[in-house]
C-alpha positions in Angstrom: 30.0 7.2 -28.2 28.4 9.1 -30.8 30.3 7.1 -33.6 30.1 3.7 -34.9 30.7 2.1 -31.5 27.4 3.5 -29.8 26.0 1.4 -27.6 22.3 0.7 -28.7 21.4 -2.8 -27.2 22.6 -5.2 -24.4 24.8 -8.2 -24.6 23.2 -11.9 -25.2 19.5 -12.1 -25.9 19.7 -8.2 -26.3 22.4 -8.2 -28.7 21.3 -7.5 -32.4 23.2 -6.3 -35.1 20.9 -3.7 -37.4 21.0 -3.7 -41.2 21.4 0.2 -40.7 22.6 2.3 -37.8 22.5 6.0 -38.4 25.8 7.5 -36.4 24.6 9.6 -33.6 27.2 12.0 -34.6 25.7 12.7 -38.0 22.3 13.0 -37.0 23.4 15.8 -34.5 25.2 17.6 -37.2 22.0 17.2 -39.8 19.5 19.0 -36.7 22.3 21.5 -35.8 22.2 22.8 -39.5 24.8 23.9 -42.0 25.6 27.2 -40.0 26.6 25.1 -36.9 30.0 23.7 -36.0 30.1 20.3 -34.8 33.5 18.8 -33.8 34.0 15.4 -32.1 36.7 13.8 -30.1 36.8 10.3 -29.1 37.6 11.1 -25.2 40.7 9.0 -25.4 43.2 11.9 -25.2 41.6 13.7 -22.3 43.5 16.9 -22.8 42.3 16.9 -26.4 38.9 16.9 -25.3 39.0 19.4 -22.7 40.7 22.0 -24.9 37.6 21.2 -27.7 35.3 21.7 -24.9 36.8 24.7 -23.7 36.1 26.8 -27.1 32.4 25.3 -27.4 29.1 26.9 -26.7 27.7 23.3 -25.8 29.6 20.1 -24.9 28.0 16.7 -25.5 29.4 14.0 -23.5 28.4 10.5 -24.6 28.8 7.4 -22.0 27.5 4.2 -21.6 27.6 0.8 -19.5 27.0 -2.8 -20.8 25.6 -6.1 -19.5 24.6 -9.4 -20.7 22.8 -12.4 -19.1 25.2 -14.7 -17.4 27.2 -12.0 -15.5 26.8 -9.2 -13.7 28.3 -5.7 -13.6 31.3 -5.0 -11.4 29.6 -1.5 -10.4 27.3 0.8 -11.3 29.5 3.4 -12.8 29.0 4.8 -16.7 31.9 4.8 -18.7 34.3 8.0 -19.2 33.8 9.5 -15.6 37.0 11.0 -15.8 35.9 13.0 -19.3 32.4 13.7 -18.0 34.4 15.7 -14.9 36.9 17.1 -16.5 34.6 18.4 -19.3 32.3 20.0 -17.0 35.1 21.9 -15.5 35.8 24.0 -18.6 32.7 23.7 -20.8 30.1 26.6 -20.7 27.1 24.1 -21.0 27.9 20.3 -20.5 25.1 17.7 -21.6 25.8 13.9 -20.8 23.9 11.7 -22.7 23.6 8.5 -21.1 22.7 4.8 -22.8 22.5 2.7 -19.4 21.7 -1.0 -19.0 19.9 -0.3 -15.7 20.4 1.7 -12.5 23.8 4.0 -12.5 25.5 6.2 -10.2 26.0 9.6 -11.5 28.2 11.2 -9.0 29.0 14.1 -11.3 25.5 14.9 -11.7 25.5 18.4 -10.1 28.3 19.5 -12.1 26.6 19.4 -15.4 23.8 21.1 -17.0 21.4 18.8 -18.4 21.7 14.7 -18.3 19.6 12.6 -21.2 19.1 9.0 -20.3 18.1 6.9 -23.2 18.8 3.5 -21.5 18.8 1.0 -24.7 17.9 3.4 -27.6 17.7 0.9 -30.6 18.8 1.2 -34.0 17.4 4.8 -34.6 19.2 6.2 -31.4 20.4 9.1 -33.5 17.8 10.7 -34.8 15.8 10.1 -31.7 18.3 11.4 -29.4 19.1 14.6 -31.8 14.9 15.3 -32.0 15.0 15.4 -28.1 18.5 17.6 -27.8 16.9 20.0 -30.3 13.5 20.5 -29.2 11.8 18.7 -32.2 10.4 15.9 -29.6 9.5 17.2 -25.9 10.7 14.2 -23.5 7.9 12.7 -21.3 9.6 9.8 -20.3 9.8 8.5 -16.4 12.3 6.4 -14.7 11.3 3.1 -14.3 13.5 2.5 -11.3 15.6 4.4 -8.8 19.2 5.9 -9.9 21.2 5.8 -6.5 23.3 8.3 -4.6 26.3 5.5 -4.1 27.0 2.1 -4.7 24.9 -0.4 -2.5 23.0 2.3 -1.1 20.2 -0.5 0.0 22.7 -2.2 1.9 22.5 -5.4 0.5 24.5 -8.0 2.5 26.4 -11.2 1.0 23.3 -13.3 2.5 20.9 -11.4 0.3 23.2 -11.6 -2.4 24.7 -13.5 -4.2 23.9 -16.0 -1.5 25.8 -18.1 1.1 27.1 -21.5 0.4 26.0 -24.4 2.7 25.3 -27.9 2.8 22.3 -27.4 0.6 23.9 -25.4 -1.9 23.6 -21.6 -2.2 20.5 -20.1 -0.5 19.6 -16.1 -0.5 18.1 -14.8 2.0 15.1 -12.0 1.1 15.5 -10.1 4.5 14.5 -6.8 2.6 10.9 -8.1 2.6 8.8 -5.6 0.6 11.3 -2.8 0.4 12.4 -3.1 -3.0 13.5 0.1 -4.9 11.9 3.3 -4.0 10.0 1.5 -1.3 13.3 1.0 0.4 14.3 5.0 0.0 10.9 5.9 1.2 11.2 3.6 4.2 14.8 4.7 5.2 14.2 8.4 4.5 17.0 8.7 1.8 17.3 12.0 0.2 18.5 12.3 -3.3 22.0 14.0 -3.6 23.3 13.1 -7.0 20.6 10.3 -7.6 17.2 10.4 -9.1 14.1 9.4 -7.8 11.8 6.3 -9.1 9.5 7.9 -11.6 11.5 11.0 -12.1 11.8 12.9 -15.6 11.9 16.4 -16.5 9.9 18.0 -19.9 10.7 21.4 -21.4 7.5 22.6 -20.1 5.9 22.5 -16.9 2.7 21.0 -15.4 0.1 22.0 -12.5 -2.1 19.3 -10.9 -5.4 20.5 -9.3 -9.0 19.1 -8.4 -8.3 16.1 -6.8 -11.5 13.8 -6.4 -11.9 10.5 -4.8 -15.2 8.7 -5.0 -15.9 5.1 -4.2 -18.1 3.5 -7.5 -21.7 3.1 -5.9 -22.5 -0.4 -6.9 -23.5 -3.6 -5.0 -21.1 -5.2 -4.3 -18.2 -2.5 -4.2 -15.9 -2.5 -7.3 -13.4 0.2 -6.5 -12.5 3.5 -5.9 -12.3 6.6 -8.7 -9.5 9.0 -8.6 -9.5 12.0 -10.9 -7.6 15.3 -11.0 -6.7 17.8 -13.5 -3.3 18.4 -15.2 -2.3 21.7 -16.8 0.5 22.7 -19.0 1.7 25.6 -17.3 4.8 26.3 -19.3 5.3 27.6 -22.7 5.9 24.7 -24.9 3.4 21.6 -26.0 4.2 18.6 -23.8 2.9 15.5 -22.1 2.8 14.6 -18.3 2.9 11.2 -17.0 0.8 11.5 -13.7 1.5 9.1 -10.9 -0.7 7.8 -8.2 1.1 6.4 -5.1 -1.2 4.6 -2.1 0.0 4.6 1.6 -2.0 1.8 3.3 -3.2 1.8 6.9 -0.4 1.4 9.4 -2.3 -2.3 10.4 -1.1 -3.8 7.1 2.3 -3.3 7.1 3.0 -2.5 3.9 5.7 -0.2 2.5 5.1 3.8 3.1 3.8 4.1 -0.6 3.1 2.2 -3.5 2.6 3.2 -7.0 -0.8 1.9 -8.0 -1.5 3.6 -11.2 -0.2 6.3 -13.9 -1.7 7.7 -17.0 0.2 9.8 -19.9 -1.8 12.8 -21.0 -1.8 13.6 -24.5 0.1 16.6 -25.7 -1.2 19.5 -24.1 -0.8 22.9 -25.8 0.3 25.6 -23.1 -2.4 26.5 -20.7 -4.3 23.6 -21.9 -6.1 21.4 -19.4 -7.0 17.8 -19.2 -8.9 15.4 -16.6 -7.0 12.4 -15.6 -8.8 9.3 -14.3 -7.3 6.5 -12.3 -9.4 3.4 -11.2 -8.3 1.5 -8.2 -9.6 -1.9 -8.1 -10.2 -3.6 -4.7 -6.8 -5.6 -5.8 -5.0 -2.5 -5.6 -6.7 -2.0 -1.8 -5.8 -5.2 -0.8 -2.6 -7.4 0.9 -2.2 -11.2 0.5 -2.6 -13.5 3.4 -2.0 -17.1 3.2 -4.9 -19.1 3.5 -7.2 -16.2 2.8 -6.0 -14.7 -0.6 -6.0 -10.8 -1.4 -8.0 -9.2 1.4 -9.1 -5.3 1.0 -7.5 -3.7 4.2 -10.0 -1.9 6.3 -8.9 1.7 7.6 -7.4 5.0 6.2 -5.4 5.1 3.0 -3.7 8.1 2.0 -3.3 9.2 -1.8 -0.4 11.1 -3.0 -0.3 12.4 -6.9 2.6 13.8 -8.8 5.4 13.7 -11.2 7.7 11.2 -9.5 7.7 9.1 -6.4 9.3 12.2 -4.4 7.4 15.2 -6.3 3.6 15.1 -4.9 1.4 17.7 -6.0 -1.9 16.6 -4.6 -2.8 14.4 -1.6 -5.7 13.3 0.2 -6.9 10.6 2.8 -10.0 8.2 2.2 -11.1 5.4 4.4 -12.3 1.9 3.5 -14.6 0.8 6.5 -14.8 -3.0 5.4 -14.2 -5.5 2.6 -12.7 -8.7 1.2 -11.5 -9.5 -2.5 -12.5 -13.0 -3.7 -9.0 -15.4 -4.0 -9.9 -16.0 -7.7 -8.5 -12.3 -8.5 -12.1 -11.1 -9.0 -13.1 -7.4 -9.0 -15.7 -7.8 -6.6 -16.1 -7.3 -2.9 -17.9 -9.6 -0.5 -20.3 -7.7 2.1 -21.2 -4.1 2.3 -18.5 -1.9 1.7 -17.9 1.8 2.3 -15.5 4.4 1.2 -15.6 8.0 1.9 -15.8 10.8 -0.8 -12.9 13.1 -0.9 -12.8 16.4 -2.7 -9.4 18.9 -2.3 
């Protein structure tokens, strides 16, 4: 939907009627310029839409899904799936622009050239989408959730959702425990075919990662671990990167394989420009919660993975925590004499 029906927000508390909403179609025409021919079809007539796409250099397909509190979506599909598939079969270049309220499935993702997901883009959706499509702005956003390959890929049972009715009402079992979202995918080694992993997001440039250094803060009491590395714009277009740090706990902790413990967005880097990224891991980030004990640092070998998404690691290293306990009041102070190895990669 690129006309007045374009979805820019959700329902319920997310429903706001703006005083002014630039049409996405108008914004694209303005960015394309007077010499470009921009045609529009609402997609209701599939043959007419595909006939138009056959003669186009680029075809933009606008799709969406809608939700509001008080009810759940029937499925994770976007609108106009038949239109996407039909256009992708005949168009020279197909770009899908998706206004998504959450996780969605994209079984057609390998059949199109690009996908721009703007979630709930708001009042200025038109100018923002046009700026990204025409390269005025180099995108740097990352997925805050996992886009599955298929419906119910995490195999939720009715006992988990929506819950089972009994004498005491409806109860839900949280049998997934800590394996929520990308943690489930990592634990079950699920590969991404048509879906996209947590933290994924592309740019019009590329980035390289180097010089990973892991150092404990040399203080008494010990206050954490400092992780530094360098990110370089290795492409030809200025852009920013969101670097992510995932932590692997010692096996004795019983934690998911990897957990996001920090991230940092760089400034806009010029081609070949490099910047140093620093992420500090507090004792809390190295801890698990135990009933009656509070947050406790887990001794043993830890692993660190640095990269552009939960599945795109660029650097990795190990370090070891020899001992330590965090106070139950969420203090950043460890008790005792703790040591962490310094690791340089």
